[in-house]
The first five atom37 places (N, CA, C, CB, O) and aatype in JSON, in Angstrom:
{
  "aatype": [12, 16, 6, 1, 10, 6, 6, 9, 11, 6, 9, 18, 1, 17, 0, 9, 3, 2, 15, 10, 19, 14, 1, 10, 15, 3, 15, 3, 16, 6, 17, 10, 9, 6, 5, 15, 6, 11, 19, 6, 6, 10, 6, 10, 6, 19, 2, 3, 17, 1, 0, 6, 19, 5, 11, 17, 5, 1, 13, 18, 11, 6, 15, 6, 6, 15, 8, 10, 6, 16, 11, 6, 10, 10, 11, 15, 9, 19, 2, 5, 2, 11, 1, 18, 1, 11, 19, 10, 6, 6, 9, 0, 1, 3, 1, 10, 14, 7, 0, 15, 18, 11, 0, 1, 5, 0, 10, 7, 15, 3, 6, 2],
  "atom_mask": [
    [1, 1, 1, 1, 1],
    [1, 1, 1, 1, 1],
    [1, 1, 1, 1, 1],
    [1, 1, 1, 1, 1],
    [1, 1, 1, 1, 1],
    [1, 1, 1, 1, 1],
    [1, 1, 1, 1, 1],
    [1, 1, 1, 1, 1],
    [1, 1, 1, 1, 1],
    [1, 1, 1, 1, 1],
    [1, 1, 1, 1, 1],
    [1, 1, 1, 1, 1],
    [1, 1, 1, 1, 1],
    [1, 1, 1, 1, 1],
    [1, 1, 1, 1, 1],
    [1, 1, 1, 1, 1],
    [1, 1, 1, 1, 1],
    [1, 1, 1, 1, 1],
    [1, 1, 1, 1, 1],
    [1, 1, 1, 1, 1],
    [1, 1, 1, 1, 1],
    [1, 1, 1, 1, 1],
    [1, 1, 1, 1, 1],
    [1, 1, 1, 1, 1],
    [1, 1, 1, 1, 1],
    [1, 1, 1, 1, 1],
    [1, 1, 1, 1, 1],
    [1, 1, 1, 1, 1],
    [1, 1, 1, 1, 1],
    [1, 1, 1, 1, 1],
    [1, 1, 1, 1, 1],
    [1, 1, 1, 1, 1],
    [1, 1, 1, 1, 1],
    [1, 1, 1, 1, 1],
    [1, 1, 1, 1, 1],
    [1, 1, 1, 1, 1],
    [1, 1, 1, 1, 1],
    [1, 1, 1, 1, 1],
    [1, 1, 1, 1, 1],
    [1, 1, 1, 1, 1],
    [1, 1, 1, 1, 1],
    [1, 1, 1, 1, 1],
    [1, 1, 1, 1, 1],
    [1, 1, 1, 1, 1],
    [1, 1, 1, 1, 1],
    [1, 1, 1, 1, 1],
    [1, 1, 1, 1, 1],
    [1, 1, 1, 1, 1],
    [1, 1, 1, 1, 1],
    [1, 1, 1, 1, 1],
    [1, 1, 1, 1, 1],
    [1, 1, 1, 1, 1],
    [1, 1, 1, 1, 1],
    [1, 1, 1, 1, 1],
    [1, 1, 1, 1, 1],
    [1, 1, 1, 1, 1],
    [1, 1, 1, 1, 1],
    [1, 1, 1, 1, 1],
    [1, 1, 1, 1, 1],
    [1, 1, 1, 1, 1],
    [1, 1, 1, 1, 1],
    [1, 1, 1, 1, 1],
    [1, 1, 1, 1, 1],
    [1, 1, 1, 1, 1],
    [1, 1, 1, 1, 1],
    [1, 1, 1, 1, 1],
    [1, 1, 1, 1, 1],
    [1, 1, 1, 1, 1],
    [1, 1, 1, 1, 1],
    [1, 1, 1, 1, 1],
    [1, 1, 1, 1, 1],
    [1, 1, 1, 1, 1],
    [1, 1, 1, 1, 1],
    [1, 1, 1, 1, 1],
    [1, 1, 1, 1, 1],
    [1, 1, 1, 1, 1],
    [1, 1, 1, 1, 1],
    [1, 1, 1, 1, 1],
    [1, 1, 1, 1, 1],
    [1, 1, 1, 1, 1],
    [1, 1, 1, 1, 1],
    [1, 1, 1, 1, 1],
    [1, 1, 1, 1, 1],
    [1, 1, 1, 1, 1],
    [1, 1, 1, 1, 1],
    [1, 1, 1, 1, 1],
    [1, 1, 1, 1, 1],
    [1, 1, 1, 1, 1],
    [1, 1, 1, 1, 1],
    [1, 1, 1, 1, 1],
    [1, 1, 1, 1, 1],
    [1, 1, 1, 1, 1],
    [1, 1, 1, 1, 1],
    [1, 1, 1, 1, 1],
    [1, 1, 1, 1, 1],
    [1, 1, 1, 1, 1],
    [1, 1, 1, 1, 1],
    [1, 1, 1, 0, 1],
    [1, 1, 1, 1, 1],
    [1, 1, 1, 1, 1],
    [1, 1, 1, 1, 1],
    [1, 1, 1, 1, 1],
    [1, 1, 1, 1, 1],
    [1, 1, 1, 1, 1],
    [1, 1, 1, 1, 1],
    [1, 1, 1, 1, 1],
    [1, 1, 1, 1, 1],
    [1, 1, 1, 0, 1],
    [1, 1, 1, 1, 1],
    [1, 1, 1, 1, 1],
    [1, 1, 1, 1, 1],
    [1, 1, 1, 1, 1]
  ],
  "atom_positions": [
    [[-2.6, 6.86, -32.2], [-2.25, 8.04, -32.64], [-3.37, 8.98, -32.83], [-1.55, 7.87, -33.75], [-4.27, 8.68, -33.61]],
    [[-3.38, 10.27, -32.08], [-4.51, 11.05, -32.06], [-4.77, 11.65, -33.62], [-4.28, 12.2, -30.92], [-3.88, 11.64, -34.47]],
    [[-5.81, 12.06, -33.82], [-5.98, 12.85, -35.17], [-5.45, 14.35, -35.28], [-7.5, 12.92, -35.5], [-5.24, 14.83, -36.4]],
    [[-5.29, 14.91, -34.42], [-4.52, 16.08, -34.16], [-3.11, 15.67, -34.55], [-4.65, 16.58, -32.66], [-2.57, 16.38, -35.4]],
    [[-2.45, 14.67, -34.08], [-1.05, 14.45, -34.02], [-0.73, 14.1, -35.78], [-0.67, 13.07, -32.81], [0.25, 14.48, -36.42]],
    [[-1.8, 13.34, -36.21], [-1.68, 13.02, -37.34], [-1.55, 13.88, -38.52], [-2.45, 12.38, -37.43], [-0.81, 13.71, -39.49]],
    [[-2.56, 15.02, -38.24], [-2.68, 16.52, -38.91], [-1.28, 17.19, -39.03], [-3.67, 17.57, -37.96], [-0.74, 17.59, -40.06]],
    [[-0.75, 17.23, -37.65], [0.46, 18.0, -37.7], [1.59, 17.21, -38.41], [0.87, 18.4, -36.27], [2.39, 17.74, -39.18]],
    [[1.58, 16.0, -38.11], [2.73, 15.29, -39.09], [2.48, 15.53, -40.88], [2.64, 13.4, -38.73], [3.3, 15.83, -41.75]],
    [[1.22, 15.31, -40.97], [1.0, 15.74, -42.44], [1.6, 17.05, -43.04], [-0.42, 15.87, -42.63], [2.28, 17.17, -44.05]],
    [[1.18, 18.02, -42.14], [1.72, 19.44, -42.35], [3.1, 19.42, -42.6], [1.48, 20.35, -41.19], [3.66, 19.89, -43.58]],
    [[3.66, 18.78, -41.55], [4.96, 18.73, -41.69], [5.64, 18.17, -42.72], [5.34, 18.27, -40.82], [6.58, 18.79, -43.21]],
    [[5.31, 17.06, -43.13], [5.68, 16.01, -44.07], [5.48, 16.88, -45.44], [4.69, 14.55, -43.94], [6.43, 16.94, -46.22]],
    [[4.45, 17.45, -45.68], [4.13, 18.22, -46.84], [5.14, 19.56, -46.97], [2.55, 18.63, -46.72], [5.61, 19.93, -48.04]],
    [[5.34, 20.12, -45.88], [6.23, 21.24, -45.97], [7.68, 20.88, -46.35], [6.23, 21.96, -44.69], [8.38, 21.63, -47.03]],
    [[8.13, 19.59, -45.83], [9.48, 19.05, -46.13], [9.46, 18.49, -47.46], [9.94, 18.01, -45.12], [10.41, 18.84, -48.15]],
    [[8.52, 17.62, -48.07], [8.15, 17.3, -49.44], [8.38, 18.39, -50.46], [6.74, 16.95, -49.47], [8.94, 18.3, -51.55]],
    [[7.87, 19.37, -49.91], [8.02, 20.86, -50.92], [8.9, 21.9, -50.96], [7.04, 21.67, -50.8], [8.78, 22.99, -51.5]],
    [[10.01, 21.34, -50.17], [11.2, 22.02, -49.89], [10.86, 23.35, -48.94], [11.92, 22.39, -51.3], [11.6, 24.33, -48.98]],
    [[9.73, 23.3, -48.14], [9.48, 24.7, -47.43], [9.99, 24.39, -46.04], [7.8, 25.26, -47.4], [10.17, 23.29, -45.52]],
    [[10.22, 25.74, -45.51], [10.75, 25.59, -43.98], [9.11, 25.06, -43.13], [11.53, 27.52, -43.28], [8.0, 25.58, -43.15]],
    [[9.54, 24.04, -42.55], [8.04, 23.78, -41.79], [7.82, 24.69, -40.69], [7.88, 22.28, -41.14], [8.78, 24.94, -39.96]],
    [[6.64, 25.23, -40.45], [6.17, 26.0, -39.43], [4.82, 25.67, -38.76], [6.13, 27.22, -39.9], [3.74, 25.75, -39.34]],
    [[4.98, 25.34, -37.68], [3.89, 24.67, -37.12], [3.11, 25.96, -36.25], [4.45, 23.3, -36.14], [3.75, 26.91, -35.8]],
    [[1.93, 25.85, -36.12], [1.28, 26.99, -35.64], [1.49, 26.93, -33.98], [-0.32, 26.97, -36.14], [1.62, 25.88, -33.35]],
    [[1.51, 27.94, -33.53], [1.46, 28.13, -32.07], [0.73, 27.24, -31.2], [0.98, 29.32, -31.82], [1.21, 26.91, -30.12]],
    [[-0.34, 26.86, -31.56], [-1.33, 26.15, -30.86], [-0.75, 24.7, -31.13], [-2.91, 26.44, -31.41], [-0.61, 23.98, -30.14]],
    [[-0.46, 24.3, -32.12], [0.26, 23.16, -32.45], [1.35, 22.56, -31.53], [0.81, 23.43, -33.62], [1.41, 21.52, -30.88]],
    [[2.22, 23.67, -31.73], [3.45, 23.69, -30.87], [3.04, 23.35, -29.17], [4.18, 25.32, -31.07], [3.63, 22.53, -28.47]],
    [[2.05, 24.09, -28.82], [1.68, 24.13, -27.47], [1.04, 22.85, -27.03], [0.8, 25.25, -27.24], [1.26, 22.3, -25.95]],
    [[0.18, 22.4, -28.02], [-0.59, 21.17, -27.76], [0.83, 20.05, -27.82], [-1.99, 20.89, -29.11], [0.86, 19.17, -26.96]],
    [[1.86, 20.11, -28.75], [2.95, 19.04, -28.6], [3.69, 19.07, -27.1], [4.11, 19.31, -29.79], [4.05, 18.18, -26.34]],
    [[3.72, 20.25, -27.05], [4.41, 20.31, -25.74], [3.54, 19.81, -24.45], [4.84, 21.79, -25.52], [4.05, 19.3, -23.46]],
    [[2.51, 19.98, -24.58], [1.42, 19.27, -23.59], [1.61, 17.88, -23.47], [-0.06, 19.43, -24.05], [1.93, 17.37, -22.4]],
    [[1.4, 17.12, -24.7], [1.4, 16.03, -24.74], [2.92, 15.41, -24.28], [0.88, 15.79, -25.98], [3.03, 14.36, -23.66]],
    [[4.08, 16.25, -24.71], [5.48, 15.59, -24.24], [5.17, 15.52, -22.89], [6.95, 16.44, -24.51], [5.18, 14.42, -22.34]],
    [[4.76, 16.96, -22.02], [4.92, 16.7, -20.69], [3.84, 15.37, -20.07], [4.66, 18.17, -19.98], [4.15, 14.76, -19.04]],
    [[2.65, 15.06, -20.81], [1.97, 14.22, -20.12], [2.54, 12.93, -20.49], [0.57, 14.35, -20.32], [2.22, 11.98, -19.77]],
    [[3.23, 12.73, -21.34], [4.32, 11.37, -21.58], [5.13, 11.21, -20.55], [5.35, 11.45, -22.82], [5.19, 10.1, -20.0]],
    [[5.93, 12.32, -20.07], [6.75, 12.3, -18.92], [6.04, 11.96, -17.62], [7.4, 13.56, -18.8], [6.53, 11.12, -16.85]],
    [[4.79, 12.64, -17.33], [4.12, 12.37, -16.21], [3.72, 10.44, -16.2], [2.7, 13.51, -16.27], [3.77, 9.62, -15.28]],
    [[3.43, 10.34, -17.28], [3.03, 8.85, -17.54], [4.25, 7.92, -17.31], [2.49, 8.64, -19.09], [4.11, 6.91, -16.63]],
    [[5.34, 8.21, -17.83], [6.43, 7.49, -17.58], [6.99, 7.28, -16.06], [7.36, 8.07, -18.35], [7.57, 6.31, -15.57]],
    [[6.54, 8.7, -15.4], [7.08, 8.44, -14.0], [6.04, 7.45, -13.32], [7.23, 9.9, -13.1], [6.42, 6.63, -12.48]],
    [[4.83, 7.54, -13.69], [3.77, 6.88, -13.06], [4.15, 5.28, -13.14], [2.34, 7.27, -13.78], [4.22, 4.48, -12.21]],
    [[4.42, 5.03, -14.75], [4.84, 3.43, -14.96], [6.03, 3.23, -14.12], [5.25, 2.99, -16.59], [6.09, 2.11, -13.6]],
    [[6.97, 4.03, -13.87], [8.17, 3.61, -12.95], [7.74, 3.28, -11.65], [9.23, 4.68, -12.8], [8.18, 2.3, -11.03]],
    [[6.85, 4.13, -11.18], [6.41, 3.83, -9.83], [5.62, 2.44, -9.53], [5.55, 4.96, -9.45], [5.72, 1.71, -8.54]],
    [[4.78, 2.3, -10.72], [4.01, 1.21, -10.93], [4.95, -0.01, -10.74], [3.34, 1.28, -12.3], [4.64, -0.9, -9.94]],
    [[6.25, -0.07, -11.56], [7.14, -1.05, -11.75], [7.94, -1.37, -10.61], [7.89, -0.75, -12.77], [8.48, -2.48, -10.56]],
    [[8.11, -0.42, -9.56], [8.78, -0.27, -8.45], [7.45, -1.32, -7.53], [9.13, 1.61, -8.02], [7.64, -2.42, -7.01]],
    [[6.56, -0.78, -7.57], [5.57, -1.41, -6.7], [5.54, -2.86, -6.92], [4.2, -0.83, -6.91], [5.69, -3.69, -6.02]],
    [[5.33, -3.15, -8.24], [5.38, -4.64, -8.92], [6.55, -5.48, -8.36], [5.59, -4.55, -10.59], [6.49, -6.57, -7.8]],
    [[7.52, -4.8, -8.62], [8.76, -5.51, -7.91], [8.81, -5.65, -6.35], [10.03, -4.75, -8.26], [9.32, -6.67, -5.9]],
    [[8.45, -4.93, -5.71], [8.11, -4.91, -4.08], [7.24, -6.22, -4.03], [7.16, -3.38, -3.44], [7.65, -7.25, -3.5]],
    [[5.88, -6.09, -4.67], [5.18, -7.38, -4.43], [5.69, -8.68, -4.77], [4.07, -7.35, -5.02], [5.23, -9.68, -4.24]],
    [[6.7, -8.74, -5.71], [7.26, -9.97, -6.31], [8.21, -10.34, -5.17], [8.02, -9.77, -7.82], [8.22, -11.48, -4.7]],
    [[8.97, -9.38, -4.75], [9.78, -9.83, -3.58], [9.07, -10.4, -2.2], [10.6, -8.65, -3.2], [9.39, -11.37, -1.51]],
    [[8.03, -9.49, -2.05], [6.92, -10.2, -0.95], [6.48, -11.66, -1.43], [5.4, -9.22, -0.84], [6.39, -12.57, -0.61]],
    [[6.24, -11.84, -2.67], [5.8, -13.33, -2.86], [6.6, -14.23, -2.66], [5.4, -13.66, -3.99], [6.33, -15.25, -2.02]],
    [[7.93, -13.91, -3.28], [9.1, -14.8, -3.17], [9.26, -14.86, -1.8], [10.39, -14.36, -3.88], [9.17, -16.06, -1.54]],
    [[9.49, -14.1, -0.55], [9.71, -14.4, 0.73], [8.65, -15.19, 1.46], [9.96, -13.27, 1.34], [8.9, -15.88, 2.45]],
    [[7.3, -15.03, 0.87], [6.09, -15.59, 1.46], [6.25, -17.16, 0.94], [4.6, -14.74, 0.9], [5.99, -18.15, 1.63]],
    [[6.67, -17.18, -0.21], [6.81, -18.64, -0.91], [7.84, -19.39, -0.02], [7.4, -18.57, -2.6], [7.58, -20.5, 0.46]],
    [[9.02, -18.74, 0.19], [10.01, -19.34, 0.97], [9.74, -19.7, 2.29], [11.01, -18.6, 1.01], [10.13, -20.75, 2.81]],
    [[8.97, -18.71, 2.91], [8.45, -19.12, 4.43], [7.56, -20.36, 4.63], [7.58, -17.95, 5.04], [7.64, -21.24, 5.48]],
    [[6.52, -20.15, 3.41], [5.61, -21.32, 3.26], [6.53, -22.57, 3.1], [4.6, -21.15, 1.98], [6.22, -23.5, 3.86]],
    [[7.57, -22.8, 2.3], [8.23, -23.88, 2.09], [8.99, -24.56, 3.46], [9.14, -23.51, 1.0], [9.07, -25.76, 3.72]],
    [[9.52, -23.42, 4.25], [9.95, -23.82, 5.48], [9.02, -24.07, 6.49], [10.76, -22.98, 5.9], [9.25, -24.91, 7.37]],
    [[7.91, -23.37, 6.44], [6.65, -23.98, 7.59], [6.39, -25.52, 6.91], [4.8, -22.8, 7.57], [6.48, -26.5, 7.66]],
    [[6.05, -25.72, 5.48], [5.75, -26.95, 5.25], [6.41, -28.09, 5.56], [5.6, -26.99, 4.27], [5.91, -29.18, 5.82]],
    [[7.96, -27.68, 5.51], [8.98, -28.65, 6.0], [8.97, -28.92, 7.63], [10.42, -28.09, 5.56], [9.16, -30.04, 8.08]],
    [[8.78, -28.05, 8.25], [8.7, -28.2, 9.75], [7.46, -28.87, 10.02], [8.76, -26.86, 10.53], [7.49, -29.79, 10.84]],
    [[6.14, -28.51, 9.36], [5.2, -29.52, 9.56], [5.35, -30.82, 9.35], [4.31, -29.29, 8.98], [4.84, -31.71, 10.02]],
    [[6.03, -30.94, 8.44], [6.16, -32.49, 8.0], [7.01, -33.02, 9.26], [7.06, -32.77, 6.34], [6.64, -34.08, 9.78]],
    [[8.01, -32.4, 9.73], [9.05, -32.81, 10.88], [8.15, -33.07, 12.03], [10.23, -31.6, 11.29], [8.25, -34.02, 12.8]],
    [[7.5, -32.39, 12.07], [6.44, -32.52, 13.53], [5.61, -33.66, 13.23], [5.29, -31.07, 13.88], [5.7, -34.59, 14.04]],
    [[4.77, -33.83, 12.18], [4.09, -35.18, 11.92], [4.93, -36.37, 11.94], [3.44, -35.19, 10.62], [4.38, -37.46, 12.1]],
    [[6.05, -36.3, 11.83], [6.98, -37.49, 11.66], [7.21, -37.82, 13.28], [8.55, -37.08, 10.71], [7.14, -38.93, 13.81]],
    [[7.46, -36.7, 13.85], [7.83, -36.69, 15.24], [6.47, -37.19, 16.06], [8.36, -35.13, 15.69], [6.61, -37.89, 17.06]],
    [[5.36, -36.87, 15.66], [4.06, -37.34, 16.43], [4.06, -38.73, 16.12], [2.61, -36.61, 15.97], [3.9, -39.48, 17.09]],
    [[4.21, -39.28, 14.93], [4.03, -40.67, 14.59], [5.15, -41.28, 15.65], [4.29, -41.03, 12.86], [4.79, -41.98, 16.6]],
    [[6.06, -41.08, 15.49], [7.19, -41.66, 16.64], [6.71, -41.91, 17.89], [8.33, -40.72, 16.95], [6.69, -43.05, 18.36]],
    [[6.24, -40.71, 18.6], [5.62, -40.66, 19.74], [4.51, -41.27, 19.99], [5.45, -39.66, 20.0], [4.35, -41.66, 21.15]],
    [[3.45, -41.51, 19.0], [2.19, -42.5, 19.08], [2.59, -43.8, 18.82], [1.05, -42.19, 18.09], [1.81, -44.63, 19.27]],
    [[3.74, -44.32, 18.14], [4.2, -45.71, 18.02], [4.67, -46.0, 19.22], [5.19, -45.98, 17.0], [4.29, -47.07, 19.68]],
    [[5.67, -45.12, 20.14], [6.35, -45.38, 21.45], [4.92, -45.66, 22.36], [7.44, -43.93, 22.03], [4.75, -46.73, 22.96]],
    [[4.07, -44.73, 22.38], [3.1, -44.75, 23.52], [2.12, -46.12, 23.08], [2.17, -43.12, 23.64], [1.58, -46.86, 23.91]],
    [[2.02, -46.27, 21.76], [1.25, -47.61, 21.63], [2.03, -48.67, 22.22], [0.93, -47.99, 20.17], [1.39, -49.46, 22.92]],
    [[3.22, -48.86, 22.08], [4.13, -49.96, 22.48], [3.94, -49.94, 23.8], [5.6, -49.85, 22.09], [3.69, -51.01, 24.36]],
    [[4.04, -48.68, 24.58], [4.03, -48.76, 26.03], [2.89, -49.15, 26.7], [4.35, -47.63, 26.52], [2.82, -49.66, 27.82]],
    [[1.81, -48.8, 25.77], [0.32, -49.15, 26.26], [0.06, -50.77, 26.31], [-0.82, -48.45, 25.17], [-0.57, -51.34, 27.21]],
    [[0.7, -51.45, 25.07], [0.38, -52.76, 24.98], [1.22, -53.55, 26.11], [0.65, -53.24, 23.54], [0.77, -54.48, 26.77]],
    [[2.49, -53.04, 26.2], [3.22, -53.8, 27.35], [2.8, -53.43, 28.48], [4.59, -53.67, 27.42], [3.27, -54.19, 29.33]],
    [[1.99, -52.46, 29.04], [1.76, -52.23, 30.01], [2.85, -51.86, 31.24], [1.07, -53.08, 30.08], [3.02, -52.2, 32.42]],
    [[3.55, -50.87, 30.14], [4.72, -50.15, 30.73], [6.32, -50.75, 31.11], [4.16, -49.7, 31.94], [7.24, -50.05, 31.52]],
    [[6.39, -52.33, 30.84], [7.69, -52.85, 30.66], [8.5, -51.95, 29.63], [7.58, -54.33, 30.2], [8.02, -51.54, 28.57]],
    [[9.78, -51.7, 30.09], [10.58, -50.85, 29.14], [10.38, -49.28, 28.72], [0.0, 0.0, 0.0], [11.02, -48.61, 27.91]],
    [[9.41, -48.96, 29.46], [8.88, -47.72, 29.1], [9.77, -46.38, 29.15], [7.78, -47.56, 29.92], [9.6, -45.29, 28.59]],
    [[10.63, -46.77, 29.87], [11.64, -45.62, 30.35], [12.61, -45.79, 28.97], [12.57, -45.96, 32.11], [12.86, -44.8, 28.28]],
    [[13.13, -47.13, 28.63], [13.71, -47.17, 27.61], [13.46, -46.73, 26.25], [13.87, -48.03, 27.62], [14.3, -46.24, 25.49]],
    [[12.03, -46.98, 25.98], [11.39, -46.62, 24.79], [11.27, -45.23, 24.47], [10.2, -47.12, 24.77], [11.39, -44.7, 23.37]],
    [[10.97, -44.62, 25.81], [10.81, -43.11, 25.79], [12.16, -42.44, 25.61], [10.13, -42.59, 27.12], [12.25, -41.45, 24.9]],
    [[13.02, -42.87, 26.13], [14.51, -42.16, 25.83], [15.03, -42.31, 24.23], [15.78, -42.99, 26.87], [15.69, -41.46, 23.63]],
    [[14.55, -43.62, 23.68], [14.9, -43.93, 22.46], [14.02, -42.92, 21.42], [14.68, -45.49, 22.29], [14.61, -42.37, 20.49]],
    [[12.92, -42.77, 21.6], [11.88, -41.76, 20.93], [12.48, -40.32, 21.03], [10.35, -41.8, 21.72], [12.75, -39.62, 20.06]],
    [[12.64, -39.99, 22.29], [13.11, -38.66, 22.45], [14.54, -38.69, 21.84], [13.07, -38.19, 24.0], [14.71, -37.8, 21.0]],
    [[15.4, -39.35, 22.01], [16.84, -39.38, 21.41], [16.57, -39.19, 19.88], [0.0, 0.0, 0.0], [17.04, -38.21, 19.31]],
    [[15.95, -39.96, 19.32], [15.64, -39.6, 17.91], [15.14, -38.22, 17.21], [14.74, -40.42, 17.64], [15.21, -37.88, 16.02]],
    [[14.63, -37.54, 18.36], [14.34, -36.03, 18.06], [15.49, -35.13, 17.74], [13.67, -35.4, 19.22], [15.47, -34.13, 17.03]],
    [[16.63, -35.72, 18.47], [17.9, -34.68, 18.35], [18.78, -34.9, 17.17], [18.87, -34.77, 19.61], [19.8, -34.26, 16.93]],
    [[18.16, -36.1, 16.28], [19.1, -36.19, 15.01], [18.56, -35.5, 13.97], [19.35, -37.58, 14.51], [19.15, -35.45, 12.89]]
  ]
}
């Protein structure tokens, strides 16, 4: 709290305690009005920042979900590549016997 506000409060309390009608000076009244207006402006600014934070939180959550989907897709592709490699290695070792069957088998497991 500012020094000026503390002084205004003391004067006001003293007037109340002494059963007097509290009277603020015009400059104190104007200063309090200005402070009130500043508070309103700051509250609006805080609300704007809150909205911005919420926007970024949604963006982060969507990015995180997208990352997880991409990660799952990558795992699926890695597994697919492992199956292809295994079939190709078998085809290479057997020098093509049953290549057609093995290729269909590998391709068929992608559809599942």
